[in-house]
N, C-alpha and C positions, 0 to 999 in steps of 0.2 A: 460646627456646621448646623448644630441645633437639632439634628435628627438621629443622633447616635452613630452616624457614619464615621465620625472622628475616631471611633474605636477600631475602624477597619482600615484606616489610611494613615500613612505618615505624611506630614508636611515636608516641604523642602528643608526647612530648618531642622526638623526632628531627624530626618534621614542623614543630613550632614553631620549632626551630632553623633548619631549611631555609628556612622562610618569613620568619624573623626577626620573629615575632610571639609573643605570650604564649600559654601553654598554654590559658588560659581561652578565648581566641578560637578555638582549634582545637575545643574542646568545643562552642562556639556554632555553628561551621560544621557540625559533625557532626550536631548536634541539628536544624538547619534543613534538612539534606539537601543542603547546598551543596558538600560535599566527599565524594568516594568513601570509604567506610569499611565495616568489618565489626565486629561486636561478638562477642567470644568470652569466655564465662564472665565477663561484666561488664567486659571490657577492650576498649578501642577499638584497632583496628589499621587501617592505611591501605595498601592494595595499591599497591606502588611503580609498577607499569605503569599503573594507572589514575590515580595522582597525576600521573605524567609527562604523560599525555594531557590531564588536567584543566588542568595548568599551561600546556601548549602551546596549548590552546584559548583560554585567557585572555590569552596573549601578544599584543602588538600590535607593529607595525613589522616590519622585515625579519626573516625567519626564522619569524614567527608563522604560524599556520594561518589562511588567509584565509576570510572568510565565503563560503558558497556563493552562487552567483548566484540572482537572483529567478526561479527556474524551478521549475515543478511538473512532474514526470515520472510515468511509470508507465502504468497501464491507462487506456484511453480510456473515459470515462463521460459520457454526454450531459448529465446534470444538473450534474456538476462542470464540464464544458466551458462550459456556459451560465453558471454562477455566476462562473467566473473572468472571463468577458467582461462580464457584467452588473454585477458589483460594482465595476468600474473599479479593481481592486486593483493593476494594473500588473505582475502576474506573468505571465511567458511560460509556454507549455505545450509539452511534448514528450511526446505520448502515443504510445509505441511498445511498450507491453506492461508487465506487472507486473515481469517479470524484468529487462527493460531499465531500468526505473525504479529498482529496487533497486541495480543496478550503478552507475547515475549518482549515486544518493544516497550510497552508500558511498564513492565517489570524490570526493565534495563537488562534483559537477557540477550538483546540484539541491538546493533547500532542502527539498523535500518530494516524496513520490511516493504515488500511489494504487495499492492492490493488492487482489486478490481471489484468493488462492491456496488451493486446496483441499488440506487435510492430513488425515492419518488421524484426528486427534483434533479437527478443527475447521477454522479458517481463519486463515491469515496469520502467526500468532504464532511458530511454530517456524521458518518460513522467514526471517522478518524478523530473528529473533534470530541465526540462522546468518550472515546477510548483514552485520549491523552490530555483532554482539557486544554489548559493554557500553558502547558509545559513547553520548554524551548525546543520544539520540533518544527521541521519544515517539510511540507509535502510538495514534491516536484513532479511535473508531468514526465512520463517516459514515452509512451506511445499508445496508439489506439490499435485494437485487434478485432478482426472479424470472428465472431463466435456463432456456432450453429450446431447442427446435427451431423456428426460423422457417421457415414453409412458405408456399406460395402461398395466396391468399385462398380460403377454404372448404376448404382441404386436399384438393384433388382426388385426390391419390395415397394418401390414407388413412394418412398417416404417424402412428404412435402412439408410436414410440420409436426408439432407435439401431438395433435389429435391422432395422427397415424401410428403412434407408438402402441396403442392399445393392442394387447395380445402378442406383442413382440418382446424380445429380450433387450433390456436396456442396461448399459453399464453405468454404475453409480460412482460418485466421488465421496470422499470422507465428509463428515458433518462440518468440520472446520474449514471446508472449502467454499469460497464464494460461488463457485460454479454449481455446486450441489444446491445451495440455497436459491440461486437464480433459477435452476431447473424446477424446484418446488413451486416457486412463484409462477413460472410460466405454465406448469402443469395445473396449478390451482385455477388459473384463468380458463382452463379447458375442463374444469370439474374432474381433475385427475390428481393423483399423488404418485410419487415414485413407488410407494408400497403396492400400488395397483398393478405394477409391471413385473414381469418375470425378468430373469437375468442373473448374472454372477452375484453371489451373496457377499463376496469380499470387495470392499471399496477400493477403487484405484486411487493412488495418492499423487499422481502426476499427470500432466497432459499426455505424455508419451504412453504411460501405462493404460490410460483409458482408451486411447486409440488402438493400442495393441490388442485389446480384448475384441475389438471389431475386426481387426486385421486377421486374427487367429480364429475367427468364427465363433467365439464364445458369446458374442452379443451382436444384435442386429443394428444397434445405434448407440451413440453416446453424445453427450454435450461436450464439444471440444472446439479447437481452433482450426481455422482454415489451413494455416501453415503446417500443422501436424498431419492433417488429413492428406495434404499434398505430398508430404515427405513419405508417408506410408502407402501412397498410391491408392487412397480411398476416395469415396465420394463425399460431397459436402453440401449441406443445405443451409445457406446463411439465414440467421435469425436476427442478429443485431451487431452493432459496433460498440465495443466497450472501451473504457479508459483504464489503462494500467499505469499506476502512479507509484512512486516510492516515498515513504515516510522515513525521515532520518533525523536523529538528534542533531541539533545545530552544531554542537561542538564536534561531533563525529564527522560531520560533513567536511570539516577542514583537516581531518587527520590524513596522514599520507596514504593509507590503504584506500580510503574511499575516494580521495582525490585522484588516485591512479585509475580507479574504475571510471570515475566521472570524465577524466581526460580521454579514456579509451572510447567512451560513448561518442566523442566528437572526432574520432579518427576516421581516416578513409576506409580502413578495413572493416570497421563497424558499420559504416554507412553502406558499404557494398553488401555486407551480410544482411542488413535489414531490408535493403531493396530487393534482395533475392528471396526473401521470405514472404510468400503470398499472404495477403490479409493484414500486413503491418503498415502503419503510418506513423513515422517518427517526427512529424512536423511540430508536435507539442513538447519535444524533448527540452527539458530545463525550465519550462514555465512554472512559476511559483503559484501554487493553488491554495496553500495554507501556510501561515507564518505564525506559529504559536508563540505567545508571550511577547509579540512585537507590538509596538505602539507607534 
């Protein structure tokens, strides 16, 4: 190619020789999207780094990349938590925040993770791309959720927004939580930080835990979900609608455990549960938002 890029790519012939198959088979693999490739002025080229990762993923036995454990990590979501248990899928859950989930997924410590990370141009895609690069992962839409300030029943302190939290007790989430980072961003826009606020010193690690602090009178407000506020009989001040998506290794998506969970998402019992949860919209369920290593 004359610019040194030949050191970065296999030609069709070179890849066929490497895999010891006919060139025609290479074209078939490229056409079906089963092998990483790019097309430049009608010519197929195969990035060496991605081909090496693709071959390593397919390798079995000693030295191969093992399948991730049947664990779903990431952000705690009450509807997802219920579905994992109710579906009987056999997947374990480690819900310790969106950023913790991305780290576990990228290190192959989890088959999937749920995330809701606010970005300048939307939700989740840029952050997920930085975390996993062009690895064979897929991000699928799950649902949208109403997030805002959970306050005491009837909102006795008249809280209408972030600015009204000054001199009140605020319940925090852990640093690996996208909710806490979202709050810091919202507070910064009001020339505040969470450290300016009083409140419980121990971070709540789930949506239920943070609402419970308000319910039990240990905090005046928390950033949480409409559905959880409703379940605890608390007040709610809406701030935004967020996108909650799942990032899953492509191979893991087709495994029996995840397929059982995915099938349950499309069941009548799940639809009824989602419709009964205030602030949820499942119209995006299954929408492909990111398809890593696909061409």
